[in-house]
C-alpha positions as CSV (number, residue, x, y, z in Angstrom):
1,M,-0.2,-0.1,0.3
2,S,1.4,3.7,-1.1
3,Q,2.2,6.3,1.6
4,M,-1.4,7.9,-0.2
5,E,-3.3,5.1,0.6
6,S,-3.0,4.9,4.1
7,P,-4.8,6.8,6.7
8,V,-3.5,10.2,6.8
9,V,-6.4,11.9,8.6
10,D,-8.7,11.3,11.3
11,A,-12.3,11.9,11.7
12,I,-14.9,14.0,13.7
13,V,-18.6,13.2,12.7
14,L,-21.2,15.6,14.3
15,A,-24.1,13.9,15.1
16,G,-25.7,16.4,17.8
17,A,-28.7,17.9,16.0
18,P,-31.9,17.1,17.8
19,N,-34.8,16.6,16.2
20,T,-36.8,19.2,16.2
21,G,-37.2,20.6,12.7
22,K,-38.9,19.4,8.8
23,L,-37.8,15.8,9.7
24,S,-40.0,15.4,13.0
25,E,-42.9,15.4,10.6
26,V,-41.5,12.0,8.7
27,S,-39.8,10.5,12.2
28,S,-40.1,10.2,15.6
29,E,-36.4,9.7,16.3
30,A,-35.6,12.6,19.3
31,W,-32.3,12.5,17.3
32,E,-31.2,13.5,13.4
33,A,-28.5,11.0,13.3
34,L,-30.7,8.4,14.4
35,I,-33.8,8.7,11.8
36,E,-33.7,5.4,9.5
37,L,-33.1,5.6,5.9
38,D,-34.7,2.1,4.4
39,G,-34.3,1.1,7.7
40,E,-31.0,1.9,8.9
41,A,-29.6,5.2,10.9
42,L,-28.0,8.3,8.9
43,V,-25.2,8.5,11.0
44,C,-24.5,5.1,10.2
45,R,-24.8,5.1,6.1
46,S,-22.5,8.2,6.9
47,V,-20.0,5.9,9.4
48,R,-19.5,3.4,6.9
49,P,-17.9,5.1,3.9
50,L,-15.7,6.2,6.0
51,L,-14.3,3.3,7.4
52,A,-14.0,1.7,4.3
53,A,-12.1,5.0,3.0
54,R,-7.9,4.5,2.9
55,T,-7.5,7.9,4.1
56,V,-9.4,8.1,7.0
57,G,-7.8,6.1,10.6
58,R,-9.3,7.0,13.4
59,I,-13.3,7.8,14.0
60,V,-15.0,9.9,16.4
61,V,-19.0,10.5,16.5
62,V,-19.8,13.6,18.7
63,G,-23.8,13.0,19.7
64,P,-25.9,11.7,22.1
65,K,-23.8,9.1,23.5
66,P,-26.4,6.4,24.6
67,E,-28.2,6.2,21.7
68,L,-25.2,6.5,19.3
69,D,-23.4,3.2,21.6
70,E,-26.1,1.5,20.2
71,A,-26.9,2.4,17.0
72,L,-23.8,2.3,15.6
73,A,-22.8,-1.5,18.1
74,G,-20.1,-3.0,15.9
75,F,-18.5,-0.2,14.1
76,D,-15.1,0.9,14.7
77,V,-15.6,4.3,15.8
78,A,-15.2,5.5,19.3
79,V,-18.7,8.0,20.7
80,I,-18.3,10.7,22.9
81,P,-21.3,13.3,24.3
82,P,-21.7,17.1,22.8
83,T,-20.6,19.7,24.8
84,G,-22.0,22.7,23.0
85,D,-23.0,24.2,19.2
86,M,-21.7,22.5,16.0
87,F,-18.0,24.6,16.7
88,D,-17.7,23.2,19.9
89,N,-18.4,19.5,18.8
90,V,-15.8,19.8,16.8
91,L,-13.0,21.3,19.0
92,E,-14.5,18.2,21.5
93,G,-13.0,15.8,18.6
94,F,-10.5,17.0,18.2
95,R,-9.5,17.2,21.7
96,Y,-10.4,13.5,22.3
97,L,-8.3,12.5,19.2
98,S,-5.5,14.3,21.1
99,R,-5.9,12.8,24.3
100,T,-6.1,9.5,23.2
101,S,-3.0,9.9,20.8
102,G,-0.7,11.4,23.2
103,Q,0.2,14.1,19.7
104,E,-1.2,17.6,18.9
105,P,-4.3,17.8,16.9
106,G,-3.4,18.0,13.2
107,L,-5.3,17.7,10.4
108,A,-9.0,16.1,10.1
109,L,-12.0,15.2,8.2
110,V,-15.2,16.7,9.5
111,S,-18.1,15.7,8.7
112,S,-22.4,16.2,9.4
113,A,-23.9,12.4,10.0
114,D,-26.7,13.4,7.2
115,V,-24.3,12.4,4.3
116,P,-25.7,9.3,3.3
117,L,-24.7,9.5,-0.3
118,I,-20.4,9.6,0.3
119,T,-18.4,6.8,-1.1
120,P,-15.1,5.9,0.5
121,E,-13.9,6.8,-2.9
122,I,-15.6,10.2,-2.8
123,V,-13.5,10.3,0.6
124,D,-10.3,9.7,-0.2
125,G,-10.6,11.7,-3.4
126,L,-11.3,14.4,-0.9
127,V,-8.8,14.0,1.3
128,K,-6.4,13.5,-1.4
129,T,-6.7,16.7,-3.2
130,C,-6.8,19.3,-0.2
131,L,-3.3,17.1,0.8
132,E,-2.3,18.1,-2.4
133,R,-3.0,21.7,-1.8
134,G,-1.6,22.2,1.3
135,G,-2.9,24.1,3.9
136,D,-4.7,25.0,6.9
137,A,-8.1,24.3,6.6
138,F,-10.3,23.0,3.2
139,Y,-14.1,23.7,1.9
140,P,-15.2,21.8,-0.8
141,L,-17.1,24.0,-3.1
142,M,-19.6,22.3,-6.0
143,S,-21.1,24.5,-8.7
144,R,-24.5,25.0,-9.6
145,E,-24.0,22.5,-12.9
146,T,-22.4,19.8,-11.0
147,M,-25.5,20.0,-8.4
148,E,-27.9,19.6,-11.7
149,A,-25.9,17.1,-13.5
150,A,-26.1,14.3,-11.1
151,F,-29.4,15.7,-9.2
152,P,-31.7,17.5,-11.6
153,G,-34.5,19.7,-10.0
154,T,-32.8,19.4,-6.7
155,K,-33.3,22.5,-4.6
156,R,-29.7,24.0,-2.8
157,T,-28.9,26.7,-1.4
158,Y,-26.4,28.3,-3.4
159,G,-23.8,31.4,-3.1
160,K,-22.2,33.4,-6.1
161,L,-18.5,34.3,-6.2
162,R,-16.7,35.5,-10.1
163,D,-15.5,31.7,-10.1
164,G,-19.2,31.1,-10.9
165,T,-22.2,30.1,-8.9
166,F,-22.1,27.3,-5.7
167,T,-23.6,25.3,-3.3
168,G,-20.9,23.9,0.1
169,G,-20.2,20.3,1.6
170,N,-21.1,19.0,4.4
171,L,-17.4,17.7,5.0
172,F,-14.4,19.9,5.5
173,V,-10.7,19.4,6.5
174,V,-8.7,21.3,8.9
175,N,-6.0,21.8,11.6
176,G,-7.6,21.0,15.4
177,T,-4.5,23.5,16.5
178,V,-5.3,26.1,14.1
179,L,-8.7,26.1,14.9
180,E,-8.4,26.1,18.6
181,G,-6.0,28.9,18.1
182,V,-8.7,31.3,16.4
183,R,-11.4,30.2,18.8
184,D,-12.7,33.9,19.5
185,K,-12.5,35.5,16.4
186,A,-14.5,31.9,15.0
187,R,-17.0,32.0,17.9
188,A,-17.6,36.3,17.0
189,L,-18.5,35.3,13.3
190,I,-20.9,32.4,14.1
191,D,-22.6,34.5,17.0
192,A,-22.7,37.6,14.0
193,R,-24.0,34.8,11.3
194,K,-27.9,35.7,11.8
195,N,-27.3,39.8,12.1
196,A,-26.1,41.5,8.7
197,L,-25.4,44.8,10.4
198,K,-23.1,42.8,13.2
199,M,-21.9,40.9,10.7
200,A,-20.9,43.9,8.3
201,A,-19.5,45.4,11.3
202,T,-17.6,42.1,12.5
203,I,-15.9,41.1,8.7
204,G,-16.1,44.4,7.2
205,F,-18.7,46.3,4.9
206,G,-16.7,46.1,2.0
207,F,-15.9,42.1,1.9
208,V,-19.9,41.7,2.7
209,L,-20.8,44.1,0.2
210,K,-18.7,42.4,-2.4
211,L,-19.6,39.1,-1.4
212,A,-23.4,39.8,-1.3
213,L,-22.8,41.2,-5.1
214,G,-20.9,38.0,-6.0
215,L,-18.1,39.8,-6.6
216,L,-15.6,38.1,-5.2
217,T,-13.0,35.5,-6.5
218,V,-12.3,32.2,-4.8
219,K,-8.8,33.4,-4.2
220,E,-10.2,36.7,-2.7
221,L,-12.0,34.6,-0.5
222,E,-9.0,32.0,0.9
223,N,-7.1,35.8,1.2
224,Y,-9.4,36.9,3.8
225,V,-10.0,34.0,5.2
226,G,-5.9,33.9,5.6
227,R,-5.2,37.3,7.1
228,T,-8.6,37.2,9.4
229,F,-7.4,34.0,11.3
230,G,-3.8,33.9,10.8
231,F,-3.9,30.3,8.6
232,E,-4.1,28.9,4.8
233,A,-7.7,28.5,4.1
234,R,-8.5,26.6,1.0
235,A,-11.6,26.7,-0.8
236,M,-12.0,24.5,-3.8
237,F,-14.7,23.6,-6.6
238,V,-14.5,19.6,-6.7
239,P,-16.6,16.8,-9.0
240,W,-18.6,14.9,-6.4
241,A,-22.0,16.1,-5.5
242,E,-22.8,13.7,-3.4
243,I,-20.9,15.7,-1.2
244,G,-23.1,18.7,-1.5
245,I,-26.6,16.3,-0.6
246,D,-27.5,16.2,3.4
247,V,-30.8,14.9,5.1
248,D,-32.5,18.7,6.9
249,K,-36.0,18.2,5.5
250,P,-38.6,15.4,4.3
251,G,-37.8,15.8,0.5
252,D,-34.0,15.6,1.0
253,L,-34.8,11.7,2.1
254,D,-37.4,11.5,-0.6
255,L,-34.3,12.1,-3.1
256,V,-32.0,10.3,-1.3
257,R,-34.0,7.5,-1.7
258,S,-34.3,7.6,-5.2
259,Y,-30.8,8.4,-6.1
260,L,-30.1,4.9,-3.8
261,A,-32.5,3.3,-5.9
262,S,-31.3,3.8,-9.0
263,R,-27.6,3.8,-8.3
264,S,-28.2,0.0,-7.1
265,S,-30.4,-1.0,-10.4
C-alpha cells in the first residue's frame, strides 16, 4: 500500500442535532442522526464510507452517547457526548483525538452525520485533493452545474462568486491546532452570522458587499480568511455532488431514496 493509500487523517462526525425541525414531521426519533433511511440510521450510512476509506484512520462521533453506542454497535468508532454547538463539538472531537493519541491535533476530516450518498472513493478523493493543495483548512464547493447534472431539479442553497455559482459541502478538512487558536474570532463570526449589520461590522462592510454582489473570487475569499485568522485556507471546486447532499427536510429523504435506488439498479 502506498503512502497516500495509508490512513492520513482522522475523522470527526457531528451527530448531535436534535430532531426538532422539518424532519420531525416524518420521524419520531429524538436525534436527526438516528432517523432511518431504508431501515438504517443516517449516521450508520454516513460513517460506513469513512470506515472503508483508505485515507481515514480513527473516527470519533460526537452526539448522544447511549443512543449512538447502540446504533453504531459493531462499528469501529468512538462515541463522545456533545458539549455545545457545532463549533464546540468539532473542538471536542479534536481534543478527544489528541488525548487518546498523545499528540497535538493535526488535520482531520469533519463530516455531518446525514450524508448518506458519500462513498469511500469520494472521501479518498477529497482528502487527497486537500493534502495535495496544502494548507490548514479546506472547504469543498460544488458548482450549480455539477449539482444539477447529478441531481436534476434538486433545490440547494447557492452562493455566487466570480468563479461561479456554488453550494458548500458537508465534509471539510481542518487543522485542529489552528482551529483552537482562532476560537474567539471564529466564535464572534458565528454569533454574528444571523445579523447582517453585526456581521458587516465584524468582517468589514466592503467585504460583505462584494460577497453579497458575487464579486469575490475564490482566491480573494481564501486571502481574506488567511488575513483574518492567520492560517492558510483553501476553497476548492470539486466534482463530487454527493458531498453537497445532506438530509434536513422530508424532501431530502425522498431524493436520497430515489438516488440510492437508481445507483443499485
